[in-house]
N, C-alpha and C positions, 0 to 999 in steps of 0.2 A: 707493136703487139703489147697489150696490157695483160699482165699476169695477175690472177686473183690470189689473194693471200691464202695460205693453207691454214685452215682452222681445225682445231681439235674436233674429234667426233662428238665429244660431250662438252657443249658450251656452258653447261652448268658448272663444270669444274673451273673453267676460265673465269666465270663470274665470281666464283668463290675465292679465287686467288685475288681478283681485283677488289673484292670486299675486304679481304685480309689486308691488302695494301692500304685501303682507305681507313681501316680501323687503326693500323699502325700510325698513319698520318695524324689521326685524331689524338693518339697517345703522344706523338711528338708535339703537337700544338699545346696540349695540356701541360706537358713537361716544360716546354719553353716558357709558357706563361708563369709557371711556378718558379722557375729559375730566375727569370728576369724580375719578377715581383719580389722575390726573396733578396736578390742583390740590391734592388732599388731601395727597399725598406731598410736593409742593412746600412747602405751608404747614407740615407737620410737620417736615420736614428743615430748613426755614428757621428755625423756632423753635429747633431744636437747635443750628444754626450760630450764631444770635444769642446763645445761652447758652454758646457755646464747648464744646459737648459733642461736636461732630464737627470734624475738622481742616480739611477743605476747604469753605470757605463758598460756593464756586460750584457745587458738586455738586447742591444742591437745585434751583437754576435749570435746570441741564442736564437733570436727570431730569424735572422738571416740563414743560420745553419739549418734550422728546422725546415724552412720553405725550400731551400736549395736541396737539402737532403730528400725531402718529399718529391721534388721534381726529378731528381736523379733516380730515386726508387721507382717512380712512375714510369720513367723511360726504360729502366731495366725490366720491370714487370711487363710492359707492353711488348718489348722485344722478345722476351721469353714466350709470351702468348703467341706472337706472330710466328716464331720459330716452330713452336709445337704444331700450329695449324698447317704450316707448309710441310712439315715432316709427315703429318697425317695424309696430306695430299700427294706426297711423293710416290705413292703407289700408282698414281694415275699419270703424273708428269714429273720428269726429273727435277729435283730441287737445284736451283742455282743461287749461289751466294752473291752474285753480281746484281742483285736487285737494288735500285737506287734508294728506295725507301728504307731498306735495311741498313744501307751505308749511312744515311742521314741519322737514323736512330742510334747507331753505334757512335757516331761523332757526337751526338747530343749526350749520350751516357758518359763519354770520356770528358766532354766539356763540363758537365755537371759535377763529375768527380773532382775535376781540377778546381772548379769554383768553390766547392765545399772545402777542399784543402786550403785554398787561398783564404777563405774567411776564417777557417779554424786557426791558421797560423798568422792571421791578420796582416797579410802582405798587401792588401788593397786598402 
């Protein structure tokens, strides 16, 4: 016997939740791009500064910190926006913290913060 899935009475609400998930995934992609580009630029310019091929040795750190900071801020802003959207929808369907996209966003925010601190203290 094949059981049909139980769907909510209002499929518009389900589509809104899925749209919020997709929007947060776009924030994650943007944040990941900024984090990886910031770290790559930092390492590339830092290698040039170590070889005395560029004059200002603090510019790699500043550029890397800016891009990584913006990537982390992007992830935090996207997560807050997602949280607010799901809280608004809670009146219709109970809010669950166990959403995979929310977990990934939180991991990215923590990783971005760690990367920012690493560049700031120049451990990498």
